[in-house]
Biopython code that builds the backbone (N, CA, C, O; Angstrom):
import numpy as np
from Bio.PDB.StructureBuilder import StructureBuilder

atoms = [
    (1, "UNK", "N", (-7.797, 17.590, 0.634)),
    (1, "UNK", "CA", (-7.090, 18.456, -0.329)),
    (1, "UNK", "C", (-5.552, 18.493, -0.089)),
    (1, "UNK", "O", (-5.017, 18.751, 0.989)),
    (2, "UNK", "N", (-4.794, 18.134, -1.499)),
    (2, "UNK", "CA", (-3.671, 18.012, -1.246)),
    (2, "UNK", "C", (-2.687, 19.432, -1.563)),
    (2, "UNK", "O", (-2.969, 20.467, -2.168)),
    (3, "UNK", "N", (-1.646, 19.070, -0.999)),
    (3, "UNK", "CA", (-0.845, 20.067, -0.431)),
    (3, "UNK", "C", (0.627, 19.899, -1.390)),
    (3, "UNK", "O", (1.084, 18.756, -1.387)),
    (4, "UNK", "N", (1.463, 21.025, -2.271)),
    (4, "UNK", "CA", (2.377, 20.641, -3.001)),
    (4, "UNK", "C", (3.695, 21.258, -1.916)),
    (4, "UNK", "O", (3.562, 22.309, -1.288)),
    (5, "UNK", "N", (4.849, 20.460, -1.853)),
    (5, "UNK", "CA", (5.931, 20.831, -1.275)),
    (5, "UNK", "C", (6.975, 20.695, -2.359)),
    (5, "UNK", "O", (6.956, 19.771, -3.172)),
    (6, "UNK", "N", (7.994, 21.763, -2.340)),
    (6, "UNK", "CA", (9.428, 21.542, -3.212)),
    (6, "UNK", "C", (10.382, 21.633, -1.943)),
    (6, "UNK", "O", (10.232, 22.116, -0.821)),
    (7, "UNK", "N", (11.452, 20.955, -2.597)),
    (7, "UNK", "CA", (12.821, 20.941, -1.872)),
    (7, "UNK", "C", (13.695, 20.799, -2.728)),
    (7, "UNK", "O", (13.590, 20.180, -3.787)),
    (8, "UNK", "N", (14.966, 21.588, -2.160)),
    (8, "UNK", "CA", (16.372, 21.328, -2.876)),
    (8, "UNK", "C", (16.865, 19.915, -2.273)),
    (8, "UNK", "O", (16.834, 19.568, -1.093)),
    (9, "UNK", "N", (17.317, 19.209, -3.362)),
    (9, "UNK", "CA", (18.201, 17.829, -2.638)),
    (9, "UNK", "C", (19.384, 17.787, -3.532)),
    (9, "UNK", "O", (19.713, 18.676, -4.317)),
    (10, "UNK", "N", (20.064, 16.514, -3.301)),
    (10, "UNK", "CA", (20.947, 16.256, -3.886)),
    (10, "UNK", "C", (21.010, 15.297, -4.316)),
    (10, "UNK", "O", (22.134, 14.795, -4.303)),
    (11, "UNK", "N", (19.774, 14.417, -4.995)),
    (11, "UNK", "CA", (19.221, 13.422, -5.630)),
    (11, "UNK", "C", (19.490, 13.625, -7.036)),
    (11, "UNK", "O", (18.674, 14.368, -7.580)),
    (12, "UNK", "N", (20.252, 13.248, -7.648)),
    (12, "UNK", "CA", (20.982, 13.698, -9.038)),
    (12, "UNK", "C", (20.887, 12.601, -10.223)),
    (12, "UNK", "O", (21.042, 12.984, -11.382)),
    (13, "UNK", "N", (20.683, 11.507, -9.997)),
    (13, "UNK", "CA", (20.710, 10.115, -11.011)),
    (13, "UNK", "C", (19.654, 9.449, -10.790)),
    (13, "UNK", "O", (18.891, 9.670, -9.850)),
    (14, "UNK", "N", (19.501, 8.479, -11.727)),
    (14, "UNK", "CA", (18.537, 7.542, -11.776)),
    (14, "UNK", "C", (18.960, 6.541, -10.663)),
    (14, "UNK", "O", (18.076, 5.795, -10.242)),
    (15, "UNK", "N", (19.894, 6.463, -10.270)),
    (15, "UNK", "CA", (20.357, 5.461, -9.120)),
    (15, "UNK", "C", (20.077, 6.108, -8.001)),
    (15, "UNK", "O", (19.422, 5.455, -7.188)),
    (16, "UNK", "N", (20.399, 7.310, -7.668)),
    (16, "UNK", "CA", (19.748, 8.130, -6.521)),
    (16, "UNK", "C", (18.160, 7.982, -6.445)),
    (16, "UNK", "O", (17.597, 7.735, -5.379)),
    (17, "UNK", "N", (17.437, 8.160, -7.722)),
    (17, "UNK", "CA", (16.336, 8.087, -7.242)),
    (17, "UNK", "C", (15.595, 6.678, -6.902)),
    (17, "UNK", "O", (14.489, 6.590, -6.368)),
    (18, "UNK", "N", (16.470, 5.525, -7.341)),
    (18, "UNK", "CA", (16.421, 4.292, -6.950)),
    (18, "UNK", "C", (16.596, 4.065, -5.675)),
    (18, "UNK", "O", (15.915, 3.217, -5.098)),
    (19, "UNK", "N", (17.441, 4.716, -5.110)),
    (19, "UNK", "CA", (18.021, 4.423, -3.802)),
    (19, "UNK", "C", (16.685, 4.993, -2.975)),
    (19, "UNK", "O", (16.101, 4.154, -2.290)),
    (20, "UNK", "N", (16.113, 6.467, -2.986)),
    (20, "UNK", "CA", (15.519, 6.891, -2.251)),
    (20, "UNK", "C", (13.875, 6.699, -2.184)),
    (20, "UNK", "O", (13.106, 7.052, -1.289)),
    (21, "UNK", "N", (13.555, 5.923, -3.609)),
    (21, "UNK", "CA", (12.160, 5.535, -3.757)),
    (21, "UNK", "C", (11.683, 4.952, -2.690)),
    (21, "UNK", "O", (10.816, 5.548, -2.051)),
    (22, "UNK", "N", (12.156, 3.615, -2.245)),
    (22, "UNK", "CA", (11.619, 3.125, -0.984)),
    (22, "UNK", "C", (11.011, 3.816, 0.220)),
    (22, "UNK", "O", (9.895, 3.706, 0.727)),
    (23, "UNK", "N", (12.023, 4.531, 0.522)),
    (23, "UNK", "CA", (11.826, 5.648, 1.656)),
    (23, "UNK", "C", (11.080, 6.499, 1.757)),
    (23, "UNK", "O", (10.640, 6.930, 2.823)),
    (24, "UNK", "N", (10.753, 6.971, 0.422)),
    (24, "UNK", "CA", (9.565, 8.440, -0.060)),
    (24, "UNK", "C", (8.260, 7.370, 0.004)),
    (24, "UNK", "O", (7.311, 7.533, 0.771)),
    (25, "UNK", "N", (8.368, 6.415, -0.798)),
    (25, "UNK", "CA", (7.103, 5.565, -0.679)),
    (25, "UNK", "C", (6.705, 4.625, 0.485)),
    (25, "UNK", "O", (5.810, 3.795, 0.325)),
    (26, "UNK", "N", (7.245, 4.731, 1.437)),
    (26, "UNK", "CA", (6.807, 4.421, 2.755)),
    (26, "UNK", "C", (5.931, 5.389, 3.677)),
    (26, "UNK", "O", (5.278, 5.115, 4.684)),
    (27, "UNK", "N", (6.126, 6.648, 2.997)),
    (27, "UNK", "CA", (5.476, 7.694, 3.675)),
    (27, "UNK", "C", (4.151, 7.993, 3.206)),
    (27, "UNK", "O", (3.923, 8.571, 2.143)),
    (28, "UNK", "N", (3.029, 7.472, 4.255)),
    (28, "UNK", "CA", (1.483, 7.170, 3.782)),
    (28, "UNK", "C", (0.815, 8.708, 3.602)),
    (28, "UNK", "O", (-0.333, 8.854, 3.184)),
    (29, "UNK", "N", (1.427, 9.495, 3.862)),
    (29, "UNK", "CA", (0.702, 11.075, 3.373)),
    (29, "UNK", "C", (1.457, 11.848, 1.773)),
    (29, "UNK", "O", (1.438, 12.943, 1.211)),
    (30, "UNK", "N", (1.998, 10.637, 1.578)),
    (30, "UNK", "CA", (2.536, 11.269, -0.044)),
    (30, "UNK", "C", (1.828, 10.783, -0.944)),
    (30, "UNK", "O", (1.663, 9.575, -1.116)),
    (31, "UNK", "N", (1.246, 11.841, -1.732)),
    (31, "UNK", "CA", (0.224, 10.890, -3.302)),
    (31, "UNK", "C", (1.218, 10.799, -4.374)),
    (31, "UNK", "O", (1.250, 9.775, -5.056)),
    (32, "UNK", "N", (2.083, 11.823, -4.607)),
    (32, "UNK", "CA", (2.767, 11.498, -5.891)),
    (32, "UNK", "C", (4.067, 12.423, -5.376)),
    (32, "UNK", "O", (4.040, 13.112, -4.357)),
    (33, "UNK", "N", (5.246, 12.296, -6.312)),
    (33, "UNK", "CA", (6.413, 12.693, -5.935)),
    (33, "UNK", "C", (7.529, 12.723, -7.436)),
    (33, "UNK", "O", (7.831, 11.707, -8.062)),
    (34, "UNK", "N", (7.911, 13.849, -7.708)),
    (34, "UNK", "CA", (9.126, 13.128, -8.570)),
    (34, "UNK", "C", (10.469, 14.039, -8.273)),
    (34, "UNK", "O", (10.416, 14.954, -7.450)),
    (35, "UNK", "N", (11.524, 13.768, -8.906)),
    (35, "UNK", "CA", (12.897, 14.419, -8.969)),
    (35, "UNK", "C", (13.059, 15.278, -10.384)),
    (35, "UNK", "O", (12.787, 14.679, -11.424)),
    (36, "UNK", "N", (13.407, 16.389, -10.440)),
    (36, "UNK", "CA", (13.685, 17.226, -11.568)),
    (36, "UNK", "C", (15.219, 17.424, -11.546)),
    (36, "UNK", "O", (15.784, 18.449, -11.166)),
    (37, "UNK", "N", (15.944, 16.051, -12.107)),
    (37, "UNK", "CA", (17.479, 15.932, -11.972)),
    (37, "UNK", "C", (18.162, 16.921, -12.900)),
    (37, "UNK", "O", (19.377, 17.080, -12.780)),
    (38, "UNK", "N", (17.388, 17.691, -13.940)),
    (38, "UNK", "CA", (18.074, 18.671, -14.873)),
    (38, "UNK", "C", (18.240, 20.043, -14.024)),
    (38, "UNK", "O", (19.200, 20.750, -14.331)),
    (39, "UNK", "N", (17.504, 20.417, -13.129)),
    (39, "UNK", "CA", (17.635, 21.211, -12.192)),
    (39, "UNK", "C", (18.965, 21.466, -11.717)),
    (39, "UNK", "O", (19.438, 20.349, -11.510)),
    (40, "UNK", "N", (19.690, 22.203, -11.477)),
    (40, "UNK", "CA", (20.809, 22.334, -10.614)),
    (40, "UNK", "C", (20.458, 22.586, -9.221)),
    (40, "UNK", "O", (21.372, 22.565, -8.396)),
    (41, "UNK", "N", (18.970, 22.880, -8.747)),
    (41, "UNK", "CA", (18.963, 22.458, -7.551)),
    (41, "UNK", "C", (18.381, 20.784, -7.113)),
    (41, "UNK", "O", (18.380, 20.318, -5.974)),
    (42, "UNK", "N", (17.960, 20.162, -8.246)),
    (42, "UNK", "CA", (17.622, 18.583, -8.214)),
    (42, "UNK", "C", (16.054, 18.945, -7.270)),
    (42, "UNK", "O", (15.923, 18.757, -6.060)),
    (43, "UNK", "N", (15.324, 19.324, -7.914)),
    (43, "UNK", "CA", (13.901, 19.710, -7.128)),
    (43, "UNK", "C", (12.961, 18.850, -6.808)),
    (43, "UNK", "O", (12.052, 18.654, -7.614)),
    (44, "UNK", "N", (12.990, 18.194, -5.620)),
    (44, "UNK", "CA", (11.895, 17.145, -5.122)),
    (44, "UNK", "C", (10.351, 17.517, -4.848)),
    (44, "UNK", "O", (10.003, 17.902, -3.732)),
    (45, "UNK", "N", (9.500, 17.393, -5.848)),
    (45, "UNK", "CA", (8.331, 17.939, -5.968)),
    (45, "UNK", "C", (7.236, 16.762, -5.131)),
    (45, "UNK", "O", (7.034, 15.627, -5.563)),
    (46, "UNK", "N", (6.747, 17.208, -4.135)),
    (46, "UNK", "CA", (5.801, 15.897, -3.566)),
    (46, "UNK", "C", (4.358, 16.773, -3.037)),
    (46, "UNK", "O", (4.226, 17.929, -2.636)),
    (47, "UNK", "N", (3.380, 15.663, -3.237)),
    (47, "UNK", "CA", (1.881, 15.852, -3.215)),
    (47, "UNK", "C", (1.621, 15.392, -2.077)),
    (47, "UNK", "O", (1.837, 14.184, -1.982)),
    (48, "UNK", "N", (1.122, 16.045, -0.896)),
    (48, "UNK", "CA", (0.980, 15.071, -0.027)),
    (48, "UNK", "C", (-0.176, 15.768, 0.833)),
    (48, "UNK", "O", (-0.417, 16.972, 0.919)),
    (49, "UNK", "N", (-0.860, 14.637, 1.479)),
    (49, "UNK", "CA", (-2.269, 14.661, 2.185)),
    (49, "UNK", "C", (-2.296, 15.996, 3.183)),
    (49, "UNK", "O", (-3.266, 16.713, 3.426)),
    (50, "UNK", "N", (-1.121, 16.094, 3.615)),
    (50, "UNK", "CA", (-1.089, 16.966, 4.922)),
    (50, "UNK", "C", (-0.475, 18.391, 4.617)),
    (50, "UNK", "O", (0.131, 18.350, 3.547)),
    (51, "UNK", "N", (-0.445, 19.354, 5.075)),
    (51, "UNK", "CA", (0.230, 20.425, 5.164)),
    (51, "UNK", "C", (1.676, 20.522, 5.785)),
    (51, "UNK", "O", (2.332, 21.558, 5.895)),
    (52, "UNK", "N", (2.058, 19.245, 6.175)),
    (52, "UNK", "CA", (3.198, 18.793, 7.170)),
    (52, "UNK", "C", (4.249, 18.401, 6.419)),
    (52, "UNK", "O", (4.245, 17.184, 6.230)),
    (53, "UNK", "N", (5.507, 19.215, 5.723)),
    (53, "UNK", "CA", (6.613, 18.399, 4.960)),
    (53, "UNK", "C", (7.728, 17.499, 6.203)),
    (53, "UNK", "O", (8.775, 16.936, 5.885)),
    (54, "UNK", "N", (7.301, 17.552, 7.259)),
    (54, "UNK", "CA", (8.558, 16.954, 7.910)),
    (54, "UNK", "C", (8.744, 15.353, 7.714)),
    (54, "UNK", "O", (9.836, 14.793, 7.617)),
    (55, "UNK", "N", (7.562, 14.768, 7.677)),
    (55, "UNK", "CA", (7.709, 13.470, 7.055)),
    (55, "UNK", "C", (8.668, 13.547, 5.658)),
    (55, "UNK", "O", (9.669, 12.836, 5.572)),
    (56, "UNK", "N", (8.379, 14.223, 4.867)),
    (56, "UNK", "CA", (9.521, 13.933, 3.390)),
    (56, "UNK", "C", (10.773, 14.396, 3.790)),
    (56, "UNK", "O", (11.769, 14.060, 3.150)),
    (57, "UNK", "N", (10.849, 15.060, 4.682)),
    (57, "UNK", "CA", (12.416, 15.370, 5.053)),
    (57, "UNK", "C", (13.041, 14.524, 6.138)),
    (57, "UNK", "O", (14.255, 14.666, 6.286)),
    (58, "UNK", "N", (12.522, 13.816, 6.785)),
    (58, "UNK", "CA", (13.225, 12.635, 7.388)),
    (58, "UNK", "C", (13.168, 11.878, 6.530)),
    (58, "UNK", "O", (14.336, 11.582, 6.279)),
    (59, "UNK", "N", (12.233, 11.117, 5.608)),
    (59, "UNK", "CA", (12.429, 10.253, 4.634)),
    (59, "UNK", "C", (13.864, 10.084, 3.840)),
    (59, "UNK", "O", (14.615, 9.109, 3.847)),
    (60, "UNK", "N", (14.013, 11.397, 3.126)),
    (60, "UNK", "CA", (14.952, 11.654, 2.385)),
    (60, "UNK", "C", (16.231, 11.902, 3.222)),
    (60, "UNK", "O", (17.264, 11.999, 2.559)),
    (61, "UNK", "N", (16.327, 12.008, 4.417)),
    (61, "UNK", "CA", (17.702, 12.121, 4.908)),
    (61, "UNK", "C", (18.060, 10.567, 5.502)),
    (61, "UNK", "O", (19.165, 10.031, 5.595)),
    (62, "UNK", "N", (16.737, 10.049, 5.864)),
    (62, "UNK", "CA", (17.010, 8.683, 6.007)),
    (62, "UNK", "C", (17.641, 7.795, 4.895)),
    (62, "UNK", "O", (18.381, 6.866, 5.221)),
    (63, "UNK", "N", (17.364, 8.061, 3.581)),
    (63, "UNK", "CA", (18.100, 7.539, 2.445)),
    (63, "UNK", "C", (19.369, 7.888, 2.118)),
    (63, "UNK", "O", (20.110, 7.417, 1.255)),
    (64, "UNK", "N", (19.588, 9.005, 3.116)),
    (64, "UNK", "CA", (21.343, 9.350, 2.837)),
    (64, "UNK", "C", (21.111, 10.505, 2.013)),
    (64, "UNK", "O", (21.948, 10.546, 1.110)),
    (65, "UNK", "N", (20.260, 11.500, 1.977)),
    (65, "UNK", "CA", (20.544, 12.339, 0.948)),
    (65, "UNK", "C", (20.076, 14.037, 1.729)),
    (65, "UNK", "O", (19.312, 14.233, 2.674)),
    (66, "UNK", "N", (20.658, 14.787, 1.122)),
    (66, "UNK", "CA", (20.503, 16.087, 1.781)),
    (66, "UNK", "C", (18.736, 16.569, 1.312)),
    (66, "UNK", "O", (18.180, 15.954, 0.402)),
    (67, "UNK", "N", (18.057, 17.643, 2.015)),
    (67, "UNK", "CA", (17.187, 18.086, 1.646)),
    (67, "UNK", "C", (16.911, 19.340, 2.301)),
    (67, "UNK", "O", (16.937, 19.518, 3.519)),
    (68, "UNK", "N", (16.630, 20.249, 1.361)),
    (68, "UNK", "CA", (16.220, 21.790, 2.361)),
    (68, "UNK", "C", (15.091, 22.451, 1.378)),
    (68, "UNK", "O", (15.172, 22.793, 0.199)),
    (69, "UNK", "N", (13.868, 22.509, 2.429)),
    (69, "UNK", "CA", (12.827, 23.035, 1.839)),
    (69, "UNK", "C", (12.670, 24.527, 1.117)),
    (69, "UNK", "O", (13.141, 25.483, 1.734)),
    (70, "UNK", "N", (12.075, 24.744, -0.070)),
    (70, "UNK", "CA", (11.906, 25.908, -0.674)),
    (70, "UNK", "C", (11.163, 26.777, -0.433)),
    (70, "UNK", "O", (10.098, 26.161, -0.474)),
    (71, "UNK", "N", (10.920, 27.753, -0.210)),
    (71, "UNK", "CA", (10.175, 28.835, 0.183)),
    (71, "UNK", "C", (9.051, 29.132, -1.131)),
    (71, "UNK", "O", (8.244, 30.058, -1.056)),
]
sb = StructureBuilder()
sb.init_structure("model")
sb.init_model(0)
sb.init_chain("A")
sb.init_seg("    ")
for serial, (resi, resn, name, xyz) in enumerate(atoms, 1):
    if name == "N":
        sb.init_residue(resn, " ", resi, " ")
    sb.init_atom(name, np.array(xyz, "f"), 0.0, 1.0, " ", f" {name:<3s}", serial, name[0])
structure = sb.get_structure()
């Protein structure tokens, strides 16, 4: 069963998305993901196979971006 996680990030343009893509795609538990760059918080929405968002946070930070889980 998929779990949806939302994060505030500083991924704010197509270039940023291109930079973070290989890092996010390398996380095996991620099924789908998208970034709403029109939202002031630059919301990253991720569907994962697990309830644990830590791997997503780690991947985005490795790519050089800020990320905060939203409640």
